[in-house]
All heavy atoms as an XYZ file, in Angstrom:
889
protein
N       3.662    -19.686     -2.741
C       4.140    -18.451     -3.311
C       2.931    -17.575     -3.593
O       1.966    -18.018     -4.199
C       4.889    -18.757     -4.636
C       5.586    -17.475     -5.242
C       6.843    -17.160     -4.551
O       7.359    -17.875     -3.702
N       7.460    -15.972     -4.864
N       2.986    -16.252     -3.281
C       1.961    -15.359     -3.477
C       2.548    -14.241     -4.450
O       3.491    -13.648     -4.115
C       1.463    -14.595     -2.229
C       0.383    -13.592     -2.559
C       0.890    -15.679     -1.266
N       1.928    -14.105     -5.615
C       2.352    -13.070     -6.503
C       1.478    -11.817     -6.356
O       0.278    -11.924     -6.232
C       2.270    -13.554     -7.989
C       2.767    -12.514     -8.974
C       2.640    -13.105    -10.355
C       3.153    -12.073    -11.445
N       3.019    -12.521    -12.810
N       2.149    -10.678     -6.305
C       1.445     -9.403     -6.080
C       1.627     -8.485     -7.282
O       2.766     -8.311     -7.719
C       2.042     -8.704     -4.815
C       1.955     -9.500     -3.532
C       2.698     -8.741     -2.409
C       0.549     -9.770     -3.136
N       0.538     -7.965     -7.810
C       0.559     -7.100     -8.942
C       0.013     -5.727     -8.525
O      -1.151     -5.607     -8.200
C      -0.183     -7.665    -10.075
C      -0.187     -6.681    -11.309
C       0.330     -8.995    -10.511
N       0.905     -4.727     -8.626
C       0.571     -3.381     -8.157
C       0.141     -2.558     -9.354
O       0.614     -2.757    -10.429
C       1.650     -2.727     -7.406
C       2.072     -3.425     -6.131
C       3.537     -3.227     -5.861
O       4.327     -3.029     -6.783
O       3.919     -3.344     -4.664
N      -0.768     -1.623     -9.125
C      -1.216     -0.728    -10.231
C      -1.569      0.669     -9.595
O      -1.764      0.764     -8.365
C      -2.383     -1.281    -10.989
O      -3.466     -1.456    -10.123
N      -1.639      1.675    -10.508
C      -1.933      3.061    -10.024
C      -0.577      3.769     -9.998
O       0.294      3.476    -10.741
N      -0.524      4.713     -9.082
C       0.698      5.538     -8.994
C       0.818      6.549    -10.094
O      -0.138      6.753    -10.923
N       1.952      7.185    -10.139
C       2.219      8.201    -11.183
C       2.500      9.558    -10.581
O       3.050      9.670     -9.463
N       2.276     10.569    -11.367
C       2.675     12.007    -10.998
C       1.394     12.753    -10.623
O       0.378     12.740    -11.361
C       3.371     12.625    -12.140
C       3.648     14.150    -11.997
C       4.692     14.381    -10.887
C       4.223     14.689    -13.304
N       1.414     13.427     -9.532
C       0.291     14.258     -9.103
C       0.835     15.554     -8.487
O       1.900     15.540     -7.914
C      -0.560     13.462     -8.136
C       0.113     13.132     -6.847
C      -1.924     14.169     -7.863
N       0.015     16.611     -8.534
C       0.403     17.862     -7.934
C       0.175     17.857     -6.423
O      -0.734     17.076     -5.928
C      -0.352     18.961     -8.584
C      -0.009     19.289    -10.021
C      -0.696     20.494    -10.586
O      -1.663     21.018     -9.989
N      -0.203     20.966    -11.729
N       0.871     18.605     -5.659
C       0.567     18.675     -4.231
C      -0.894     19.031     -3.955
O      -1.460     19.903     -4.646
C       1.503     19.828     -3.728
C       2.616     19.794     -4.709
C       2.011     19.407     -6.021
N      -1.469     18.336     -2.995
C      -2.876     18.522     -2.683
C      -3.790     17.616     -3.517
O      -4.951     17.564     -3.166
N      -3.307     16.955     -4.426
C      -4.068     16.021     -5.265
C      -4.265     14.681     -4.642
O      -3.757     14.410     -3.523
N      -4.911     13.803     -5.383
C      -5.146     12.478     -4.904
C      -4.724     11.433     -5.909
O      -4.643     11.735     -7.139
C      -6.714     12.262     -4.686
O      -7.154     13.167     -3.691
N      -4.429     10.220     -5.412
C      -3.946      9.149     -6.227
C      -4.355      7.881     -5.519
O      -4.400      7.791     -4.325
C      -2.466      9.268     -6.355
C      -1.746      8.715     -7.643
C      -2.371      9.384     -8.889
C      -0.251      8.982     -7.580
N      -4.615      6.847     -6.321
C      -4.971      5.517     -5.802
C      -3.997      4.469     -6.191
O      -3.546      4.462     -7.382
N      -3.689      3.557     -5.302
C      -2.891      2.387     -5.589
C      -3.733      1.079     -5.349
O      -4.623      1.134     -4.481
C      -1.700      2.342     -4.689
C      -0.725      3.502     -4.794
C       0.453      3.273     -3.749
C      -0.161      3.731     -6.105
N      -3.460      0.078     -6.151
C      -4.093     -1.177     -5.920
C      -3.053     -2.305     -5.966
O      -2.062     -2.169     -6.683
C      -5.199     -1.483     -6.947
O      -6.254     -0.498     -6.864
N      -3.364     -3.379     -5.303
C      -2.458     -4.550     -5.268
C      -3.303     -5.787     -5.291
O      -4.105     -5.972     -4.289
C      -1.616     -4.458     -4.094
S      -0.526     -5.892     -3.818
N      -3.176     -6.618     -6.277
C      -3.887     -7.832     -6.403
C      -3.026     -8.977     -6.059
O      -1.928     -9.145     -6.669
C      -4.474     -7.977     -7.796
N      -3.454     -9.864     -5.171
C      -2.661    -11.037     -4.810
C      -3.193    -12.252     -5.513
O      -4.374    -12.448     -5.656
C      -2.741    -11.200     -3.274
N      -2.256    -13.139     -5.894
C      -2.640    -14.317     -6.674
C      -3.221    -15.437     -5.773
O      -3.985    -16.222     -6.211
C      -1.422    -14.852     -7.384
O      -0.412    -15.257     -6.452
N      -2.833    -15.452     -4.525
C      -3.234    -16.526     -3.647
C      -4.612    -16.250     -3.070
O      -5.008    -15.113     -2.894
C      -2.260    -16.713     -2.503
C      -2.502    -17.849     -1.562
C      -2.398    -19.195     -2.215
N      -1.008    -19.496     -2.503
C      -0.148    -20.032     -1.671
N      -0.515    -20.298     -0.485
N       1.118    -20.317     -2.108
N      -5.363    -17.306     -2.735
C      -6.737    -17.120     -2.151
C      -6.699    -16.442     -0.820
O      -5.702    -16.440     -0.158
N      -7.780    -15.912     -0.416
C      -7.894    -15.073      0.770
C      -7.530    -15.905      2.038
O      -7.003    -15.327      3.012
C      -9.335    -14.583      0.929
N      -7.702    -17.181      2.025
C      -7.564    -17.929      3.325
C      -6.145    -17.982      3.783
O      -5.826    -18.198      4.930
C      -8.073    -19.412      3.055
O      -7.331    -20.018      1.987
N      -5.160    -17.757      2.858
C      -3.750    -17.815      3.265
C      -3.160    -16.456      3.616
O      -2.054    -16.373      4.103
C      -2.969    -18.421      2.101
O      -2.960    -17.529      0.982
N      -3.911    -15.444      3.385
C      -3.378    -14.077      3.665
C      -3.935    -13.526      4.937
O      -5.144    -13.542      5.135
C      -3.653    -13.088      2.478
C      -2.933    -13.503      1.261
C      -3.284    -11.668      2.911
C      -3.247    -12.715      0.040
N      -3.094    -13.111      5.849
C      -3.517    -12.632      7.164
C      -3.525    -11.113      7.202
O      -4.511    -10.539      7.688
C      -2.571    -13.157      8.272
C      -2.999    -12.682      9.638
C      -2.241    -13.510     10.700
N      -0.815    -13.456     10.523
C      -0.039    -12.549     11.086
N      -0.561    -11.563     11.794
N       1.284    -12.570     10.938
N      -2.619    -10.450      6.592
C      -2.563     -8.978      6.649
C      -1.948     -8.452      5.348
O      -1.031     -9.089      4.795
C      -1.769     -8.413      7.784
C      -0.329     -8.910      7.786
C      -1.813     -6.951      7.937
N      -2.478     -7.419      4.853
C      -1.970     -6.761      3.623
C      -1.519     -5.328      4.013
O      -2.231     -4.688      4.762
C      -3.033     -6.720      2.494
C      -3.569     -8.106      2.137
S      -4.754     -8.074      0.714
C      -3.606     -8.035     -0.645
N      -0.391     -4.930      3.429
C       0.193     -3.649      3.848
C       0.787     -2.874      2.658
O       1.080     -3.502      1.628
C       1.345     -3.942      4.894
C       0.983     -4.805      6.022
C       2.092     -5.077      7.045
O       2.109     -4.515      8.047
N       3.010     -5.946      6.629
N       0.944     -1.596      2.897
C       1.688     -0.798      1.956
C       2.856     -0.165      2.661
O       2.739      0.363      3.791
C       0.828      0.334      1.436
C      -0.181     -0.098      0.413
C      -1.528     -0.365      0.596
C       0.030     -0.308     -1.000
N      -2.146     -0.778     -0.540
C      -1.179     -0.733     -1.561
C       1.133     -0.195     -1.853
C      -1.307     -1.093     -2.936
C       1.013     -0.540     -3.207
C      -0.206     -0.898     -3.708
N       4.068     -0.274      2.062
C       5.276      0.313      2.555
C       5.672      1.319      1.466
O       5.182      1.319      0.369
C       6.379     -0.647      2.740
C       6.263     -1.531      3.895
C       5.363     -2.613      3.985
C       7.074     -1.358      5.026
C       5.265     -3.438      5.072
C       6.988     -2.181      6.200
C       6.109     -3.177      6.155
N       6.589      2.243      1.874
C       7.159      3.146      0.895
C       8.623      3.398      1.217
O       9.042      3.311      2.381
C       6.395      4.464      0.837
C       6.501      5.347      2.042
C       5.590      6.548      1.859
N       5.681      7.428      3.041
C       4.916      8.509      3.214
N       3.949      8.824      2.287
N       5.036      9.239      4.274
N       9.365      3.756      0.162
C      10.796      4.085      0.348
C      11.093      5.240     -0.533
O      11.034      5.164     -1.761
C      11.608      2.879      0.017
C      13.094      3.098      0.348
C      13.936      1.861      0.374
O      13.534      0.810     -0.187
N      15.109      1.851      1.031
N      11.480      6.318      0.158
C      11.897      7.546     -0.550
C      13.430      7.417     -0.783
O      14.123      6.729     -0.091
C      11.563      8.805      0.255
N      13.985      8.276     -1.713
C      15.417      8.192     -1.997
C      16.220      8.437     -0.771
O      15.894      9.360      0.008
C      15.615      9.264     -3.034
C      14.285      9.373     -3.764
C      13.217      9.090     -2.687
N      17.208      7.625     -0.455
C      18.090      7.722      0.624
C      17.414      7.667      2.004
O      17.967      8.123      3.023
C      18.917      9.026      0.515
C      19.718      9.160     -0.762
C      20.499     10.460     -0.883
O      20.340     11.309      0.038
O      21.223     10.641     -1.809
N      16.245      7.046      2.049
C      15.598      6.829      3.252
C      15.223      5.317      3.442
O      15.218      4.642      2.456
C      14.305      7.664      3.397
C      14.499      9.143      3.464
C      13.245      9.913      3.728
C      13.479     11.402      3.930
N      12.179     12.121      4.184
N      14.950      4.962      4.705
C      14.589      3.547      4.928
C      13.145      3.297      4.513
O      12.334      4.224      4.503
C      14.796      3.197      6.388
C      16.234      3.240      6.789
C      16.427      2.769      8.267
O      15.401      2.458      8.884
O      17.598      2.672      8.708
N      12.873      2.046      4.219
C      11.490      1.617      3.912
C      10.663      1.791      5.144
O      11.047      1.365      6.209
C      11.445      0.256      3.290
C      10.150     -0.210      2.724
C      10.259     -1.484      2.008
N      11.182     -1.454      0.891
C      11.229     -2.457      0.026
N      10.572     -3.487      0.114
N      12.155     -2.343     -0.966
N       9.441      2.333      5.017
C       8.581      2.520      6.167
C       7.167      1.990      5.901
O       6.705      2.029      4.748
C       8.496      4.014      6.558
C       7.902      4.901      5.483
C       7.744      6.340      5.944
O       7.935      6.633      7.152
O       7.381      7.176      5.062
N       6.569      1.569      6.893
C       5.141      1.120      6.829
C       4.258      2.323      6.690
O       4.315      3.254      7.470
C       4.788      0.255      8.076
C       3.373     -0.202      8.152
C       3.052     -1.186      6.957
C       3.097     -0.878      9.443
N       3.369      2.263      5.687
C       2.415      3.358      5.448
C       1.075      2.975      6.088
O       0.462      3.780      6.803
C       2.281      3.650      3.976
C       1.165      4.739      3.762
C       3.567      4.038      3.393
N       0.540      1.790      5.751
C      -0.730      1.434      6.236
C      -0.830     -0.141      6.132
O      -0.240     -0.757      5.344
C      -1.862      2.062      5.400
N      -1.736     -0.665      6.987
C      -1.976     -2.107      6.966
C      -3.437     -2.387      7.235
O      -4.113     -1.575      7.835
C      -1.108     -2.853      8.010
O      -1.451     -2.398      9.320
N      -3.860     -3.545      6.792
C      -5.290     -3.998      7.006
C      -5.249     -5.525      7.193
O      -4.651     -6.187      6.387
C      -6.206     -3.499      5.906
C      -7.691     -3.925      6.219
C      -5.807     -4.073      4.544
C      -8.675     -3.202      5.299
N      -5.927     -5.936      8.237
C      -5.985     -7.363      8.484
C      -7.229     -8.015      7.845
O      -8.034     -7.312      7.296
C      -6.063     -7.665      9.972
O      -7.375     -7.216     10.486
C      -5.010     -6.927     10.770
N      -7.275     -9.276      7.878
C      -8.469    -10.046      7.348
C      -9.720     -9.582      7.998
O     -10.785     -9.601      7.408
C      -8.252    -11.536      7.534
O      -7.065    -11.919      6.933
C      -9.419    -12.318      6.937
N      -9.614     -9.196      9.267
C     -10.815     -8.794     10.033
C     -11.130     -7.290      9.750
O     -12.092     -6.805     10.270
C     -10.520     -8.935     11.536
N     -10.335     -6.633      8.934
C     -10.634     -5.235      8.593
C      -9.952     -4.246      9.529
O     -10.299     -3.059      9.423
N      -9.096     -4.702     10.390
C      -8.447     -3.742     11.357
C      -7.362     -2.997     10.554
O      -6.486     -3.606      9.952
C      -7.855     -4.457     12.539
C      -9.052     -5.186     13.282
C      -7.130     -3.556     13.446
C      -8.563     -6.084     14.346
N      -7.444     -1.639     10.664
C      -6.473     -0.821      9.935
C      -5.424     -0.150     10.900
O      -5.729      0.096     12.029
C      -7.120      0.161      9.111
O      -7.926      1.028      9.885
C      -8.033     -0.433      8.075
N      -4.259      0.131     10.304
C      -3.287      0.872     11.050
C      -2.582      1.789     10.044
O      -2.335      1.407      8.933
C      -2.355     -0.097     11.693
C      -1.274      0.592     12.499
O      -1.673      1.452     13.380
N      -0.021      0.346     12.399
N      -2.233      3.011     10.516
C      -1.591      3.981      9.636
C      -0.364      4.615     10.309
O      -0.310      4.822     11.486
C      -2.548      5.147      9.319
C      -3.802      4.720      8.507
C      -4.950      4.314      9.176
C      -3.759      4.644      7.165
C      -6.098      3.938      8.486
C      -4.865      4.286      6.386
C      -6.055      3.904      7.110
O      -7.155      3.555      6.371
N       0.604      4.983      9.475
C       1.720      5.819      9.962
C       1.160      7.195     10.335
O       0.248      7.663      9.667
C       2.738      5.964      8.872
N       1.769      7.777     11.324
C       1.337      9.107     11.736
C       1.298     10.136     10.662
O       0.485     11.013     10.501
C       2.161      9.595     12.882
C       1.892      8.883     14.204
O       0.821      8.190     14.299
O       2.749      8.931     15.135
N       2.267      9.978      9.746
C       2.476     10.965      8.692
C       1.299     10.933      7.623
O       1.196     11.866      6.868
C       3.805     10.684      7.976
O       3.861      9.418      7.429
N       0.564      9.851      7.631
C      -0.520      9.768      6.630
C      -1.934      9.689      7.212
O      -2.915      9.666      6.457
C      -0.286      8.512      5.663
C       1.121      8.592      5.030
C      -0.506      7.242      6.355
N      -2.031      9.615      8.529
C      -3.284      9.537      9.212
C      -4.166     10.718      8.731
O      -3.721     11.882      8.743
C      -3.121      9.544     10.689
C      -2.792      8.146     11.259
C      -2.650      8.234     12.774
C      -2.280      6.894     13.388
N      -2.057      6.932     14.771
N      -5.430     10.415      8.444
C      -6.371     11.444      8.031
C      -6.247     11.818      6.549
O      -7.126     12.561      6.003
N      -5.223     11.292      5.871
C      -5.093     11.566      4.434
C      -5.213     10.346      3.559
O      -5.721     10.386      2.428
C      -3.720     12.285      4.193
C      -3.572     13.538      4.918
C      -2.272     14.286      4.421
N      -1.047     13.518      4.672
C      -0.205     13.131      3.779
N      -0.414     13.451      2.500
N       0.912     12.456      4.111
N      -4.680      9.191      4.067
C      -4.691      7.935      3.271
C      -5.783      7.015      3.842
O      -6.038      6.964      5.078
C      -3.300      7.255      3.401
C      -2.174      7.959      2.649
C      -2.399      9.271      2.145
C      -0.987      7.286      2.394
C      -1.398      9.917      1.449
C       0.006      7.934      1.716
C      -0.182      9.233      1.261
N      -6.281      6.196      2.951
C      -7.297      5.186      3.391
C      -6.898      3.899      2.755
O      -6.806      3.765      1.550
C      -8.703      5.612      2.952
C      -9.118      6.958      3.542
C      -9.716      4.549      3.369
C     -10.437      7.507      3.013
N      -6.765      2.846      3.583
C      -6.481      1.480      3.124
C      -7.766      0.714      3.131
O      -8.500      0.810      4.145
C      -5.331      0.798      3.859
C      -4.906     -0.479      3.219
C      -5.696      0.621      5.321
C      -3.630     -1.059      3.787
N      -8.026     -0.053      2.116
C      -9.216     -0.891      2.073
C      -8.919     -2.203      1.370
O      -7.899     -2.323      0.707
C     -10.387     -0.138      1.379
O      -9.992      0.059      0.014
N      -9.786     -3.165      1.559
C      -9.596     -4.441      1.050
C     -10.835     -4.951      0.370
O     -11.962     -4.809      0.956
C      -9.191     -5.397      2.163
C      -8.613     -6.700      1.799
C      -7.896     -7.290      2.996
N      -7.441     -8.637      2.782
C      -6.794     -9.355      3.694
N      -6.497     -8.869      4.867
N      -6.414    -10.607      3.365
N     -10.808     -5.514     -0.800
C     -11.989     -5.955     -1.506
C     -12.604     -7.094     -0.687
O     -11.903     -7.839      0.023
C     -11.674     -6.410     -2.917
C     -11.449     -5.271     -3.852
O     -11.694     -4.096     -3.412
O     -11.086     -5.498     -5.008
N     -13.889     -7.419     -0.955
C     -14.561     -8.454     -0.225
C     -14.030     -9.829     -0.473
O     -14.086    -10.693      0.384
C     -16.099     -8.407     -0.607
O     -16.232     -8.594     -2.060
N     -13.379     -9.997     -1.664
C     -12.728    -11.299     -1.901
C     -11.408    -11.376     -1.203
O     -10.837    -12.419     -1.129
C     -12.528    -11.554     -3.384
C     -11.550    -10.542     -4.013
O     -11.027     -9.676     -3.319
O     -11.322    -10.602     -5.246
N     -10.979    -10.252     -0.573
C      -9.824    -10.161      0.272
C      -8.482    -10.440     -0.453
O      -7.495    -10.541      0.191
C      -9.929    -11.097      1.512
C     -11.143    -10.722      2.333
C     -11.212    -11.643      3.539
C     -12.432    -11.274      4.413
N     -12.578    -12.210      5.549
N      -8.568    -10.431     -1.763
C      -7.354    -10.642     -2.536
C      -6.763     -9.341     -3.074
O      -5.577     -9.398     -3.548
C      -7.689    -11.557     -3.726
C      -7.744    -12.970     -3.370
O      -7.595    -13.342     -2.229
N      -8.048    -13.834     -4.343
N      -7.466     -8.257     -2.935
C      -7.013     -6.972     -3.443
C      -7.006     -5.917     -2.406
O      -8.029     -5.810     -1.652
C      -7.833     -6.555     -4.641
O      -7.863     -7.547     -5.687
C      -7.271     -5.234     -5.255
N      -5.977     -5.186     -2.270
C      -5.885     -4.078     -1.300
C      -5.674     -2.787     -2.015
O      -5.055     -2.712     -3.054
C      -4.784     -4.328     -0.290
C      -3.394     -4.307     -0.937
C      -4.794     -3.278      0.863
N      -6.341     -1.713     -1.545
C      -6.251     -0.439     -2.178
C      -5.668      0.576     -1.186
O      -5.852      0.405      0.030
C      -7.619     -0.017     -2.585
C      -8.349     -0.953     -3.477
N      -8.067     -1.092     -4.847
C      -9.336     -1.831     -3.190
C      -8.858     -2.008     -5.292
N      -9.622     -2.514     -4.302
N      -5.044      1.579     -1.672
C      -4.596      2.703     -0.871
C      -4.993      3.962     -1.575
O      -4.526      4.347     -2.627
C      -3.079      2.661     -0.719
C      -2.547      3.706      0.285
C      -2.927      3.428      1.665
C      -1.032      3.783      0.153
N      -5.959      4.669     -0.962
C      -6.402      5.950     -1.493
C      -5.610      7.009     -0.855
O      -5.658      7.126      0.406
C      -7.928      6.136     -1.314
C      -8.463      7.503     -1.800
C      -8.356      7.654     -3.258
O      -8.469      6.729     -4.037
N      -8.032      8.923     -3.700
N      -4.904      7.786     -1.557
C      -4.029      8.829     -1.027
C      -4.582     10.250     -1.355
O      -4.678     10.542     -2.560
C      -2.612      8.623     -1.558
C      -2.066      7.272     -1.347
S      -0.335      7.006     -1.973
C      -0.668      7.115     -3.690
N      -4.920     10.996     -0.368
C      -5.509     12.306     -0.521
C      -4.589     13.400      0.039
O      -3.734     13.086      0.886
C      -6.900     12.358      0.141
C      -7.821     11.281     -0.420
O      -7.920     11.103     -1.592
N      -8.566     10.652      0.497
N      -4.824     14.598     -0.420
C      -4.005     15.764      0.079
C      -2.475     15.392      0.096
O      -1.852     15.543      1.080
C      -4.455     16.190      1.482
C      -5.949     16.465      1.516
C      -6.363     17.294      2.729
N      -5.858     16.847      4.006
C      -6.514     15.955      4.721
N      -7.647     15.383      4.322
N      -6.010     15.602      5.901
N      -2.092     14.939     -0.984
C      -0.682     14.490     -1.154
C       0.286     15.653     -1.022
O       0.013     16.778     -1.429
C      -0.535     13.730     -2.492
C      -1.017     12.333     -2.495
C      -1.247     11.880     -3.922
C      -0.075     11.380     -1.788
N       1.447     15.302     -0.435
C       2.474     16.261     -0.212
C       3.744     15.830     -0.937
O       3.936     14.590     -1.219
C       2.815     16.307      1.240
C       1.639     16.619      2.128
C       2.064     16.517      3.618
C       0.831     16.842      4.497
N       1.176     16.663      5.946
N       4.697     16.691     -1.256
C       5.945     16.311     -1.847
C       6.683     15.196     -1.003
O       7.295     14.297     -1.603
C       6.766     17.573     -1.931
C       5.666     18.630     -2.054
C       4.559     18.175     -1.121
N       6.499     15.277      0.301
C       7.166     14.230      1.134
C       6.594     12.814      0.949
O       7.160     11.853      1.451
C       7.004     14.649      2.632
C       7.991     15.749      3.027
O       8.857     16.051      2.218
O       7.823     16.279      4.108
N       5.454     12.730      0.293
C       4.847     11.455      0.004
C       5.502     10.799     -1.211
O       5.219      9.638     -1.511
C       3.375     11.561     -0.224
C       2.603     12.026      0.972
O       2.866     11.518      2.034
O       1.715     12.905      0.849
N       6.362     11.538     -1.880
C       7.068     10.942     -3.066
C       7.956      9.766     -2.633
O       8.798      9.926     -1.766
C       7.934     12.060     -3.691
O       7.056     13.037     -4.213
C       8.762     11.436     -4.818
N       7.707      8.611     -3.250
C       8.454      7.462     -2.884
C       8.078      6.283     -3.835
O       7.122      6.432     -4.688
C       8.130      6.977     -1.474
N       8.763      5.166     -3.740
C       8.328      3.943     -4.384
C       7.408      3.247     -3.328
O       7.846      3.110     -2.138
C       9.468      3.096     -4.804
C      10.277      3.763     -5.829
C       8.931      1.768     -5.370
C      11.517      3.056     -6.279
N       6.218      2.888     -3.674
C       5.330      2.267     -2.775
C       5.284      0.730     -3.083
O       5.141      0.322     -4.234
C       3.902      2.834     -2.985
C       3.754      4.151     -2.339
C       4.465      5.295     -2.770
C       3.049      4.343     -1.120
C       4.375      6.515     -2.224
C       2.929      5.599     -0.510
C       3.521      6.685     -1.056
O       3.506      7.940     -0.447
N       5.395     -0.029     -2.026
C       5.461     -1.483     -2.150
C       4.243     -2.132     -1.441
O       3.973     -1.843     -0.306
C       6.686     -2.002     -1.527
C       7.997     -1.604     -2.178
C       8.644     -0.406     -1.796
C       8.538     -2.306     -3.260
C       9.825     -0.019     -2.425
C       9.701     -1.934     -3.931
C      10.325     -0.804     -3.419
O      11.524     -0.438     -4.043
N       3.617     -3.080     -2.113
C       2.603     -3.904     -1.455
C       3.262     -5.034     -0.761
O       4.301     -5.578     -1.268
C       1.628     -4.411     -2.559
S       0.320     -5.430     -2.000
N       2.688     -5.437      0.305
C       3.300     -6.508      1.145
C       2.156     -7.326      1.711
O       1.123     -6.773      2.171
C       4.214     -5.858      2.184
C       4.575     -6.828      3.322
O       3.659     -7.213      4.186
N       5.811     -7.184      3.390
N       2.339     -8.688      1.739
C       1.349     -9.510      2.430
C       2.088    -10.461      3.334
O       3.185    -10.895      3.066
C       0.434    -10.271      1.442
C      -0.248     -9.371      0.478
C       1.249    -11.343      0.703
N       1.345    -10.796      4.419
C       1.871    -11.764      5.350
C       0.824    -12.880      5.435
O      -0.351    -12.627      5.679
C       2.109    -11.179      6.744
C       2.722    -12.122      7.724
C       2.947    -11.351      9.072
N       3.935    -10.395      8.963
C       5.271    -10.655      9.056
N       5.686    -11.841      9.370
N       6.128     -9.654      8.916
N       1.231    -14.109      5.268
C       0.318    -15.222      5.277
C       0.012    -15.682      6.697
O       0.727    -15.302      7.677
C       0.798    -16.357      4.437
O       1.901    -17.021      5.042
C       1.203    -15.879      3.062
N      -0.876    -16.627      6.772
C      -1.190    -17.152      8.153
C      -0.052    -17.908      8.743
O      -0.083    -18.178      9.975
C      -2.490    -18.047      8.034
C      -3.736    -17.138      7.649
C      -2.342    -19.186      7.087
N       0.884    -18.382      7.958
C       2.046    -19.108      8.519
C       3.254    -18.201      8.429
O       4.396    -18.683      8.436
C       2.246    -20.444      7.741
C       2.383    -20.198      6.222
C       1.208    -21.402      8.051
C       2.826    -21.407      5.487
N       2.994    -16.822      8.378
C       4.016    -15.843      8.520
C       5.040    -15.832      7.417
O       6.236    -15.394      7.595
C       4.760    -15.882      9.870
C       3.977    -15.273     10.947
O       3.105    -14.457     10.652
O       4.202    -15.578     12.138
N       4.665    -16.271      6.204
C       5.499    -16.002      5.011
C       5.144    -14.556      4.564
O       4.018    -14.123      4.601
C       5.158    -17.003      3.901
C       5.789    -18.354      4.134
C       5.444    -19.398      3.204
C       6.603    -18.621      5.203
C       5.987    -20.683      3.406
C       7.071    -19.891      5.393
C       6.805    -20.892      4.501
N       6.241    -13.879      4.062
C       6.036    -12.523      3.661
C       6.437    -12.414      2.174
O       7.386    -13.011      1.716
C       6.947    -11.574      4.446
C       6.859    -10.114      3.953
C       6.514    -11.586      5.926
N       5.538    -11.736      1.396
C       5.818    -11.468      0.001
C       5.649     -9.952     -0.302
O       4.932     -9.283      0.273
C       4.757    -12.228     -0.868
C       4.842    -13.704     -0.623
C       4.003    -14.396      0.331
C       5.740    -14.514     -1.358
C       4.089    -15.711      0.570
C       5.820    -15.900     -1.115
C       4.943    -16.486     -0.174
N       6.471     -9.606     -1.302
C       6.484     -8.147     -1.742
C       6.119     -8.002     -3.184
O       6.473     -8.852     -4.016
C       7.938     -7.604     -1.539
C       8.362     -7.500     -0.074
C       8.986     -8.418      0.647
C       8.174     -6.374      0.745
N       9.208     -7.945      1.920
C       8.713     -6.674      1.996
C       7.602     -5.104      0.612
C       8.753     -5.777      3.069
C       7.639     -4.175      1.629
C       8.184     -4.542      2.870
N       5.502     -6.882     -3.464
C       5.248     -6.505     -4.855
C       6.567     -5.825     -5.410
O       7.530     -5.647     -4.715
N       6.515     -5.502     -6.742
C       7.691     -4.975     -7.378
C       7.945     -3.509     -7.110
O       9.021     -2.960     -7.377
C       7.585     -5.234     -8.893
C       6.668     -4.251     -9.661
C       5.181     -4.597     -9.544
O       4.823     -5.456     -8.805
N       4.378     -3.814    -10.270
N       6.902     -2.862     -6.549
C       7.079     -1.377     -6.292
C       6.485     -0.585     -7.374
O       6.522     -0.922     -8.572
N       5.950      0.572     -6.997
C       5.318      1.444     -7.920
C       5.658      2.928     -7.484
O       5.552      3.211     -6.374
C       3.805      1.245     -8.061
C       3.239      1.916     -9.296
C       3.093      1.541     -6.828
C       1.874      1.391     -9.683
N       6.041      3.751     -8.529
C       6.483      5.109     -8.200
C       5.243      6.044     -7.977
O       4.315      6.018     -8.787
C       7.354      5.632     -9.312
C       7.818      7.073     -9.149
C       8.892      7.201     -8.013
O       9.764      6.317     -7.961
N       8.736      8.149     -7.174
N       5.345      6.823     -6.989
C       4.415      7.915     -6.743
C       5.284      9.218     -6.583
O       6.176      9.246     -5.726
C       3.608      7.735     -5.411
C       2.818      8.964     -5.099
C       2.671      6.489     -5.589
N       4.953     10.189     -7.435
C       5.674     11.460     -7.366
C       4.702     12.605     -7.216
O       3.755     12.722     -7.932
C       6.451     11.695     -8.729
O       7.340     10.544     -8.904
C       7.310     12.952     -8.650
N       4.981     13.362     -6.199
C       4.114     14.532     -5.897
C       4.991     15.757     -6.108
O       5.908     16.075     -5.415
C       3.632     14.551     -4.416
C       2.654     15.670     -4.186
C       2.933     13.206     -4.132
N       4.613     16.501     -7.180
C       5.409     17.648     -7.641
C       4.556     18.625     -8.414
O       3.625     18.184     -9.110
C       6.576     17.166     -8.504
O       7.344     18.234     -8.962
N       4.829     19.892     -8.265
C       4.075     20.910     -9.006
C       4.195     20.705    -10.554
O       5.169     20.253    -11.029
C       4.704     22.261     -8.586
C       5.370     21.967     -7.250
C       5.797     20.557     -7.343
């Protein structure tokens, strides 16, 4: 079992920046990829960004050039730096990890609201 604890989030004005963090309880050796998803009201959950143990990153087209995903050297914590935020970025953001044996774990979700 991997427990994920998310932090950050909150309310920010359009054009502003916000950071999210997610700390995983399990050691780095069992985690293969760490990801951020988001779900806006009445919309499906979508992948925002991912980063592998090797540091390979992937982003949704809607956030490319604005969001940056990174992983601490201990590989247990993933961050999402969100810049030039738009109202469309408003959603609940979820941390997600996939282990080397393809078990998937989710965080509890954290609200991000972009509004004047």
